[in-house]
ROSE-560131 format. One record per residue (C-alpha): chain; x, y, z. Coordinates in pm, 1 decimal, decimal comma, always signed. Example, Ala and Ser with C-alpha at 12.3 -4.5 7.8 and 13.67 -1.06 7.14 Angstrom:
<mol = A u = +1230,0 v = -450,0 w = +780,0>
<mol = A u = +1367,0 v = -106,0 w = +714,0>
***
This chain:
<mol = A u = +1864,0 v = +2984,6 w = +366,5>
<mol = A u = +1643,3 v = +3261,3 w = +502,3>
<mol = A u = +1622,3 v = +3398,3 w = +856,0>
<mol = A u = +1989,9 v = +3344,0 w = +922,7>
<mol = A u = +1999,6 v = +2970,0 w = +862,9>
<mol = A u = +2313,2 v = +2821,3 w = +709,9>
<mol = A u = +2305,5 v = +2745,5 w = +340,0>
<mol = A u = +2266,5 v = +2375,3 w = +281,1>
<mol = A u = +2362,6 v = +2167,3 w = -15,0>
<mol = A u = +2540,2 v = +1851,6 w = -116,0>
<mol = A u = +2833,7 v = +1890,9 w = +118,7>
<mol = A u = +2884,1 v = +2266,8 w = +77,8>
<mol = A u = +3140,0 v = +2429,7 w = +301,1>
<mol = A u = +3034,6 v = +2671,8 w = +574,5>
<mol = A u = +3280,2 v = +2830,4 w = +817,3>
<mol = A u = +3642,9 v = +2710,6 w = +797,0>
<mol = A u = +3654,3 v = +2342,8 w = +892,4>
<mol = A u = +3273,8 v = +2322,0 w = +869,8>
<mol = A u = +3061,9 v = +2132,6 w = +618,2>
<mol = A u = +2683,8 v = +2141,6 w = +578,1>
<mol = A u = +2455,8 v = +1878,5 w = +429,3>
<mol = A u = +2104,0 v = +1862,0 w = +300,6>
<mol = A u = +1909,7 v = +1663,1 w = +563,3>
<mol = A u = +1813,4 v = +1399,9 w = +305,9>
<mol = A u = +2174,9 v = +1346,5 w = +195,1>
<mol = A u = +2234,5 v = +970,9 w = +163,4>
<mol = A u = +2556,7 v = +1001,7 w = +361,7>
<mol = A u = +2350,9 v = +1074,7 w = +672,7>
<mol = A u = +2218,7 v = +718,2 w = +679,5>
<mol = A u = +1854,0 v = +762,1 w = +781,9>
<mol = A u = +1660,1 v = +471,8 w = +932,5>
<mol = A u = +1303,2 v = +429,9 w = +1050,8>
<mol = A u = +1175,0 v = +643,8 w = +762,7>
<mol = A u = +996,1 v = +588,0 w = +431,8>
<mol = A u = +1085,6 v = +923,6 w = +277,6>
<mol = A u = +1088,4 v = +1299,4 w = +325,8>
<mol = A u = +852,2 v = +1592,2 w = +282,1>
<mol = A u = +1007,1 v = +1923,8 w = +173,6>
<mol = A u = +848,9 v = +2252,7 w = +269,6>
<mol = A u = +985,7 v = +2603,8 w = +316,7>
<mol = A u = +1349,1 v = +2500,9 w = +303,0>
<mol = A u = +1307,3 v = +2225,0 w = +558,1>
<mol = A u = +1277,9 v = +1847,1 w = +542,2>
<mol = A u = +1029,2 v = +1645,2 w = +746,3>
<mol = A u = +1131,9 v = +1277,4 w = +780,5>
<mol = A u = +829,0 v = +1052,0 w = +736,5>
<mol = A u = +782,8 v = +715,9 w = +905,1>
<mol = A u = +461,4 v = +650,5 w = +710,7>
<mol = A u = +351,4 v = +775,4 w = +366,1>
<mol = A u = +133,7 v = +1082,5 w = +421,6>
<mol = A u = -95,9 v = +1002,9 w = +128,9>
<mol = A u = -165,7 v = +653,9 w = +264,4>
<mol = A u = -225,6 v = +775,5 w = +620,6>
<mol = A u = -466,4 v = +1038,6 w = +486,7>
<mol = A u = -705,8 v = +769,5 w = +365,1>
<mol = A u = -778,1 v = +671,2 w = +725,3>
<mol = A u = -964,7 v = +1005,3 w = +742,8>
<mol = A u = -843,5 v = +1070,4 w = +1096,3>
<mol = A u = -689,2 v = +1402,5 w = +1188,5>
<mol = A u = -537,9 v = +1250,6 w = +1501,3>
<mol = A u = -371,7 v = +967,6 w = +1309,3>
<mol = A u = -233,1 v = +1213,6 w = +1052,7>
<mol = A u = -94,2 v = +1433,1 w = +1330,7>
<mol = A u = +63,3 v = +1154,8 w = +1534,3>
<mol = A u = +204,2 v = +978,3 w = +1228,7>
<mol = A u = +409,5 v = +1293,7 w = +1162,2>
<mol = A u = +587,6 v = +1257,9 w = +1497,7>
<mol = A u = +930,9 v = +1098,6 w = +1441,8>
<mol = A u = +914,1 v = +806,9 w = +1684,2>
<mol = A u = +1212,1 v = +581,3 w = +1615,7>
<mol = A u = +1343,2 v = +813,9 w = +1343,0>
<mol = A u = +1720,7 v = +859,5 w = +1342,1>
<mol = A u = +2022,7 v = +914,3 w = +1118,7>
<mol = A u = +2383,6 v = +805,6 w = +1158,9>
<mol = A u = +2726,1 v = +886,1 w = +1016,2>
<mol = A u = +3072,8 v = +759,6 w = +1093,6>
<mol = A u = +3294,0 v = +1058,1 w = +1157,1>
<mol = A u = +3574,4 v = +1200,7 w = +1367,0>
<mol = A u = +3407,5 v = +1544,5 w = +1383,0>
<mol = A u = +3444,0 v = +1754,0 w = +1696,0>
<mol = A u = +3101,1 v = +1918,6 w = +1663,4>
<mol = A u = +2762,2 v = +1830,7 w = +1520,5>
<mol = A u = +2540,8 v = +2120,8 w = +1410,7>
<mol = A u = +2167,0 v = +2085,1 w = +1359,6>
<mol = A u = +1944,7 v = +2356,3 w = +1216,8>
<mol = A u = +1591,5 v = +2247,2 w = +1288,8>
<mol = A u = +1237,0 v = +2353,1 w = +1357,7>
<mol = A u = +1055,3 v = +2160,1 w = +1630,1>
<mol = A u = +706,4 v = +2182,3 w = +1769,7>
<mol = A u = +653,2 v = +2207,6 w = +2141,8>
<mol = A u = +619,1 v = +1867,0 w = +2300,7>
<mol = A u = +883,4 v = +1829,4 w = +2564,9>
<mol = A u = +1063,5 v = +1531,0 w = +2414,1>
<mol = A u = +1441,9 v = +1557,2 w = +2387,1>
<mol = A u = +1674,3 v = +1477,9 w = +2099,9>
<mol = A u = +1940,7 v = +1211,5 w = +2162,7>
<mol = A u = +2292,0 v = +1196,8 w = +2016,6>
<mol = A u = +2484,7 v = +871,0 w = +2057,8>
<mol = A u = +2848,1 v = +787,1 w = +1978,9>
<mol = A u = +2908,7 v = +414,9 w = +1925,8>
<mol = A u = +2584,6 v = +349,3 w = +2112,9>
<mol = A u = +2669,2 v = +566,7 w = +2413,8>
<mol = A u = +2463,8 v = +878,2 w = +2487,4>
<mol = A u = +2678,7 v = +1191,2 w = +2451,7>
<mol = A u = +2407,6 v = +1458,8 w = +2443,4>
<mol = A u = +2037,7 v = +1488,4 w = +2522,7>
<mol = A u = +1848,7 v = +1812,6 w = +2499,8>
<mol = A u = +1506,7 v = +1957,7 w = +2425,0>
<mol = A u = +1525,9 v = +2180,1 w = +2117,2>
<mol = A u = +1232,7 v = +2396,4 w = +2222,6>
<mol = A u = +968,6 v = +2518,3 w = +1981,7>
<mol = A u = +1047,5 v = +2713,2 w = +1666,4>
<mol = A u = +1371,1 v = +2744,2 w = +1472,5>
<mol = A u = +1681,8 v = +2639,7 w = +1659,5>
<mol = A u = +2048,6 v = +2564,5 w = +1598,9>
<mol = A u = +2195,8 v = +2292,1 w = +1818,3>
<mol = A u = +2572,9 v = +2270,1 w = +1862,6>
<mol = A u = +2669,6 v = +1929,4 w = +2003,1>
<mol = A u = +3017,7 v = +1827,8 w = +2116,8>
<mol = A u = +3134,5 v = +1494,1 w = +1970,0>
<mol = A u = +3427,8 v = +1270,6 w = +2071,9>
<mol = A u = +3651,7 v = +1396,4 w = +1788,1>
<mol = A u = +3769,2 v = +1041,7 w = +1716,4>
<mol = A u = +3618,3 v = +796,3 w = +1465,5>
<mol = A u = +3275,7 v = +686,9 w = +1591,0>
<mol = A u = +2927,8 v = +603,4 w = +1466,3>
<mol = A u = +2726,6 v = +914,4 w = +1550,3>
<mol = A u = +2352,8 v = +851,9 w = +1567,0>
<mol = A u = +2087,0 v = +1119,6 w = +1614,4>
<mol = A u = +1738,2 v = +1022,0 w = +1738,3>
<mol = A u = +1478,6 v = +1292,7 w = +1674,4>
<mol = A u = +1230,5 v = +1397,3 w = +1945,8>
<mol = A u = +958,3 v = +1132,6 w = +1936,7>
<mol = A u = +678,5 v = +1362,5 w = +2058,1>
<mol = A u = +756,6 v = +1674,0 w = +1850,3>
<mol = A u = +718,4 v = +1707,8 w = +1476,3>
<mol = A u = +1070,6 v = +1805,9 w = +1376,1>
<mol = A u = +1179,2 v = +1961,4 w = +1047,1>
<mol = A u = +1548,5 v = +1977,2 w = +961,4>
<mol = A u = +1697,9 v = +2256,9 w = +753,0>
<mol = A u = +2062,0 v = +2148,7 w = +759,4>
<mol = A u = +2306,7 v = +1912,1 w = +925,3>
<mol = A u = +2663,6 v = +2029,9 w = +977,4>
<mol = A u = +2992,3 v = +1879,6 w = +1092,5>
<mol = A u = +3294,4 v = +2070,5 w = +1215,3>
<mol = A u = +3657,9 v = +1963,6 w = +1247,5>
<mol = A u = +3631,5 v = +1632,6 w = +1063,6>
<mol = A u = +3848,2 v = +1440,9 w = +821,1>
<mol = A u = +3638,5 v = +1123,5 w = +816,5>
<mol = A u = +3282,2 v = +1106,1 w = +687,6>
<mol = A u = +3126,7 v = +774,4 w = +591,6>
<mol = A u = +2770,5 v = +644,6 w = +583,4>
<mol = A u = +2690,5 v = +390,8 w = +852,5>
<mol = A u = +2608,4 v = +56,3 w = +693,9>
<mol = A u = +2308,3 v = -106,0 w = +859,5>
<mol = A u = +2287,8 v = -481,7 w = +812,8>
<mol = A u = +2063,1 v = -602,5 w = +1095,0>
<mol = A u = +1714,5 v = -750,0 w = +1054,6>
<mol = A u = +1437,6 v = -500,4 w = +989,8>
<mol = A u = +1167,1 v = -477,4 w = +1256,2>
<mol = A u = +831,1 v = -309,2 w = +1198,5>
<mol = A u = +657,3 v = -237,7 w = +1529,8>
<mol = A u = +290,4 v = -135,6 w = +1506,4>
<mol = A u = +86,8 v = -32,2 w = +1805,1>
<mol = A u = -51,7 v = +233,0 w = +2035,5>
<mol = A u = +116,1 v = +492,1 w = +2257,1>
<mol = A u = +279,1 v = +197,1 w = +2433,5>
<mol = A u = +477,8 v = +136,7 w = +2114,3>
<mol = A u = +514,4 v = +504,3 w = +2025,8>
<mol = A u = +635,7 v = +570,5 w = +2387,7>
<mol = A u = +530,9 v = +852,2 w = +2619,4>
<mol = A u = +770,8 v = +884,9 w = +2913,9>
<mol = A u = +1114,5 v = +744,7 w = +2823,1>
<mol = A u = +1426,6 v = +934,0 w = +2926,8>
<mol = A u = +1476,8 v = +1007,2 w = +2556,8>
<mol = A u = +1380,8 v = +870,2 w = +2214,1>
<mol = A u = +1666,7 v = +617,5 w = +2215,9>
<mol = A u = +1535,9 v = +466,5 w = +2541,0>
<mol = A u = +1184,3 v = +357,4 w = +2453,4>
<mol = A u = +1139,1 v = -17,2 w = +2489,7>
<mol = A u = +1139,0 v = -63,5 w = +2111,6>
<mol = A u = +1452,7 v = +149,8 w = +2068,0>
<mol = A u = +1631,6 v = -32,8 w = +2348,4>
<mol = A u = +1551,5 v = -373,1 w = +2198,4>
<mol = A u = +1657,8 v = -261,2 w = +1851,3>
<mol = A u = +1982,9 v = -105,3 w = +1970,4>
<mol = A u = +2107,6 v = -395,7 w = +2176,4>
<mol = A u = +2017,3 v = -657,7 w = +1917,0>
<mol = A u = +2121,6 v = -467,2 w = +1604,7>
<mol = A u = +1767,2 v = -456,1 w = +1465,4>
<mol = A u = +1656,3 v = -185,2 w = +1223,1>
<mol = A u = +1346,6 v = -43,5 w = +1389,9>
<mol = A u = +1056,7 v = +108,9 w = +1198,9>
<mol = A u = +825,8 v = +239,8 w = +1470,7>
<mol = A u = +463,5 v = +255,0 w = +1355,7>
<mol = A u = +318,6 v = +316,4 w = +1698,6>
<mol = A u = +57,8 v = +594,5 w = +1695,9>
<mol = A u = -64,5 v = +758,3 w = +2015,4>
<mol = A u = -423,3 v = +648,4 w = +2077,8>
<mol = A u = -465,3 v = +533,2 w = +1717,6>
<mol = A u = -409,7 v = +155,5 w = +1702,9>
<mol = A u = -751,4 v = +89,5 w = +1549,1>
<mol = A u = -638,8 v = -165,4 w = +1289,1>
<mol = A u = -684,9 v = +85,2 w = +1007,0>
<mol = A u = -654,1 v = -84,5 w = +670,8>
<mol = A u = -432,2 v = +195,8 w = +531,8>
<mol = A u = -185,5 v = +118,8 w = +810,1>
<mol = A u = -211,6 v = -254,0 w = +741,8>
<mol = A u = -110,7 v = -182,5 w = +381,8>
<mol = A u = +182,9 v = +28,5 w = +499,7>
<mol = A u = +306,4 v = -260,8 w = +713,3>
<mol = A u = +239,8 v = -499,5 w = +423,5>
<mol = A u = +454,8 v = -290,3 w = +189,6>
<mol = A u = +740,5 v = -225,7 w = +435,4>
<mol = A u = +1032,2 v = -471,0 w = +408,2>
<mol = A u = +1074,6 v = -654,4 w = +738,4>
<mol = A u = +1221,7 v = -965,9 w = +892,1>
<mol = A u = +1008,3 v = -922,6 w = +1206,5>
<mol = A u = +667,7 v = -761,9 w = +1260,4>
<mol = A u = +502,5 v = -695,2 w = +1594,7>
<mol = A u = +144,2 v = -579,9 w = +1642,0>
<mol = A u = +72,1 v = -442,3 w = +1990,2>
<mol = A u = -308,2 v = -415,3 w = +1989,6>
<mol = A u = -616,8 v = -404,5 w = +2207,9>
<mol = A u = -564,7 v = -115,0 w = +2448,1>
<mol = A u = -686,4 v = +160,2 w = +2214,3>
<mol = A u = -979,6 v = -53,3 w = +2101,6>
<mol = A u = -1088,9 v = -78,9 w = +2465,4>
<mol = A u = -1034,5 v = +286,7 w = +2559,7>
<mol = A u = -1204,1 v = +418,0 w = +2245,3>
<mol = A u = -1491,0 v = +166,0 w = +2259,4>
<mol = A u = -1432,6 v = +135,5 w = +1886,5>
<mol = A u = -1518,2 v = -235,2 w = +1850,4>
<mol = A u = -1777,4 v = -475,0 w = +1986,1>
<mol = A u = -1743,4 v = -841,9 w = +2072,1>
<mol = A u = -1874,1 v = -910,9 w = +1721,1>
<mol = A u = -1631,9 v = -685,5 w = +1531,5>
<mol = A u = -1294,9 v = -700,8 w = +1711,3>
<mol = A u = -1175,5 v = -1054,3 w = +1634,9>
<mol = A u = -1255,5 v = -1042,5 w = +1260,5>
<mol = A u = -1087,8 v = -700,6 w = +1241,7>
<mol = A u = -773,5 v = -857,0 w = +1389,7>
<mol = A u = -790,8 v = -1137,5 w = +1133,7>
<mol = A u = -832,9 v = -892,6 w = +844,6>
<mol = A u = -546,8 v = -671,4 w = +962,6>
<mol = A u = -309,2 v = -966,4 w = +993,4>
<mol = A u = -413,8 v = -1118,5 w = +662,0>
<mol = A u = -358,2 v = -789,8 w = +477,2>
<mol = A u = -5,7 v = -776,4 w = +619,7>
<mol = A u = +48,8 v = -1142,6 w = +536,1>
<mol = A u = -23,5 v = -1068,1 w = +168,1>
<mol = A u = +311,3 v = -887,4 w = +152,5>
<mol = A u = +497,7 v = -1099,0 w = +407,5>
<mol = A u = +416,0 v = -1464,4 w = +341,9>
<mol = A u = +707,0 v = -1594,4 w = +552,8>
<mol = A u = +783,4 v = -1312,4 w = +796,1>
<mol = A u = +726,3 v = -1388,9 w = +1165,6>
<mol = A u = +441,0 v = -1177,4 w = +1300,7>
<mol = A u = +394,6 v = -1147,3 w = +1676,2>
<mol = A u = +57,0 v = -1021,5 w = +1795,0>
<mol = A u = +106,6 v = -870,9 w = +2141,4>
<mol = A u = -232,5 v = -855,9 w = +2310,5>
<mol = A u = -315,9 v = -575,9 w = +2552,4>
<mol = A u = -82,6 v = -532,7 w = +2846,5>
<mol = A u = -269,2 v = -545,7 w = +3178,8>
<mol = A u = -409,9 v = -230,9 w = +3336,0>
<mol = A u = -554,7 v = -269,9 w = +3684,3>
<mol = A u = -849,7 v = -31,8 w = +3653,0>
<mol = A u = -938,1 v = -151,1 w = +3302,2>
<mol = A u = -912,1 v = -529,9 w = +3330,2>
<mol = A u = -1275,2 v = -586,7 w = +3427,4>
<mol = A u = -1434,0 v = -244,0 w = +3378,0>
<mol = A u = -1694,4 v = -255,1 w = +3100,6>
<mol = A u = -1652,9 v = +11,3 w = +2830,5>
<mol = A u = -1922,7 v = +177,7 w = +2621,7>
<mol = A u = -1912,0 v = -109,0 w = +2370,7>
<mol = A u = -1967,0 v = -372,6 w = +2640,1>
<mol = A u = -1608,1 v = -498,8 w = +2651,9>
<mol = A u = -1347,3 v = -528,0 w = +2922,5>
<mol = A u = -975,0 v = -515,2 w = +2855,0>
<mol = A u = -954,6 v = -880,4 w = +2957,1>
<mol = A u = -1224,2 v = -974,4 w = +2704,9>
<mol = A u = -1053,2 v = -784,1 w = +2422,9>
<mol = A u = -733,4 v = -972,2 w = +2507,0>
<mol = A u = -919,6 v = -1303,7 w = +2494,4>
<mol = A u = -1080,5 v = -1214,2 w = +2161,1>
<mol = A u = -738,6 v = -1122,8 w = +2022,8>
<mol = A u = -616,4 v = -1467,6 w = +2119,0>
<mol = A u = -919,1 v = -1626,1 w = +1953,2>
<mol = A u = -843,0 v = -1442,9 w = +1627,0>
<mol = A u = -476,4 v = -1544,1 w = +1627,2>
<mol = A u = -554,9 v = -1907,8 w = +1701,3>
<mol = A u = -808,4 v = -1913,7 w = +1417,5>
<mol = A u = -545,0 v = -1795,4 w = +1168,6>
<mol = A u = -297,3 v = -2046,5 w = +1308,0>
<mol = A u = -548,7 v = -2327,0 w = +1254,9>
<mol = A u = -593,0 v = -2207,4 w = +897,3>
<mol = A u = -223,0 v = -2264,7 w = +838,0>
<mol = A u = -35,3 v = -1949,5 w = +940,8>
<mol = A u = +266,3 v = -2109,7 w = +1106,3>
<mol = A u = +466,7 v = -1785,5 w = +1128,8>
<mol = A u = +199,0 v = -1608,0 w = +1333,9>
<mol = A u = +258,6 v = -1595,9 w = +1709,1>
<mol = A u = +50,3 v = -1482,5 w = +2004,8>
<mol = A u = +224,6 v = -1297,3 w = +2286,8>
<mol = A u = -28,4 v = -1265,5 w = +2568,1>
<mol = A u = +5,5 v = -933,1 w = +2747,2>
<mol = A u = -56,9 v = -1106,1 w = +3080,9>
<mol = A u = +246,0 v = -1329,0 w = +3021,4>
<mol = A u = +466,3 v = -1032,8 w = +2929,9>
<mol = A u = +363,8 v = -822,4 w = +3228,3>
<mol = A u = +204,8 v = -976,1 w = +3536,8>
<mol = A u = -82,4 v = -767,7 w = +3668,1>
<mol = A u = +88,3 v = -741,9 w = +4005,9>
<mol = A u = +381,3 v = -557,8 w = +3846,3>
<mol = A u = +182,9 v = -293,3 w = +3659,7>
<mol = A u = +174,1 v = -37,6 w = +3940,3>
<mol = A u = +553,8 v = -42,0 w = +3957,2>
<mol = A u = +600,5 v = -24,4 w = +3580,4>
<mol = A u = +339,5 v = +237,0 w = +3485,0>
<mol = A u = +356,0 v = +611,6 w = +3537,9>
<mol = A u = -19,0 v = +663,9 w = +3501,7>
<mol = A u = -180,3 v = +322,6 w = +3509,0>
<mol = A u = -118,4 v = +269,9 w = +3139,0>
<mol = A u = +220,4 v = +398,9 w = +3014,2>
<mol = A u = +561,5 v = +286,7 w = +3144,0>
<mol = A u = +782,1 v = +519,9 w = +3340,1>
<mol = A u = +1128,2 v = +591,3 w = +3201,8>
<mol = A u = +1262,4 v = +301,3 w = +3408,3>
<mol = A u = +958,7 v = +98,1 w = +3305,4>
<mol = A u = +1059,4 v = +127,8 w = +2938,4>
<mol = A u = +1383,4 v = -53,0 w = +3024,6>
<mol = A u = +1192,8 v = -314,6 w = +3223,5>
<mol = A u = +941,7 v = -367,3 w = +2942,0>
<mol = A u = +1222,7 v = -415,3 w = +2689,0>
<mol = A u = +1359,5 v = -693,9 w = +2906,5>
<mol = A u = +1016,2 v = -851,9 w = +2944,2>
<mol = A u = +935,2 v = -851,2 w = +2571,7>
<mol = A u = +1278,8 v = -956,0 w = +2446,2>
<mol = A u = +1254,0 v = -1330,4 w = +2528,4>
<mol = A u = +938,5 v = -1355,0 w = +2318,0>
<mol = A u = +1088,4 v = -1188,7 w = +2008,8>
<mol = A u = +1443,1 v = -1321,5 w = +1995,5>
<mol = A u = +1339,6 v = -1680,6 w = +1907,8>
<mol = A u = +1125,8 v = -1557,6 w = +1619,3>
<mol = A u = +1429,5 v = -1425,4 w = +1433,7>
<mol = A u = +1635,3 v = -1730,7 w = +1520,0>
<mol = A u = +1380,6 v = -1973,3 w = +1376,8>
***
């Protein structure tokens, strides 16, 4: 590989006791991805098909969809060191490395080409790497040093597709493994596919088709906040757009539980009228109207989770960092608040 990067390949040896892997090697056990894009000797993990996202004709959606929120890989190994050759954009988000679910390293790669050398326990453990959720990250090679054991991690938990805004994507967690969606997935053994897009939860039909075509045992749709902030819908257009989005997804998931999470409260937005004549409270009410209409038409696996029930308005100032997004501690609190609404859906 050029510019001093280690040569990758299907398990080629590097320095003595060192072995390098192509980032897309099946032994690395990727999750939260739909595929990979190769360019210039690097691999970009994709959480949504680029060609499908492109049809939304939104540069912002294309850009934010390339950020690896919820993207991670895992191997079972007794290696003493993990080596990552990568290229990350500036963004400030760290990369997390966990051993048997316990954080062993968290660091910000910085922008440009970087090699990270991470100390591992050196005893058999499931090693999981969560990529920086706010920085587009390309991997050139993954290396292990001092190992005798190397096995793919077998993932057997229910698959969870989580669609939404920056609240689902996550803005201020301690690290990518500590967003509210990641926390819920980790402690319940769910296989998270994060389809949260910063400022872009506009019920785009290309995204609805992505969710429709993604295997899942649970689907959550966190919606309403972006519609209010962007003044993208009127009282006439929002509810039918919700119905159409859900029904497109339902075409591919006739029996999968779908939870529509209406907008979480925001003190300054609850009753402030936007440019389209809507308040956040009214968008939340219209979301409920749409869900109840589909339920009356026979959708018994569709569930409404009212944002006001999840998060009382009085608690928002303690949970939010900026009036809208949870603090790092707030991500943990939000995971605990949402969990009781989702657990029964998988048990049913």
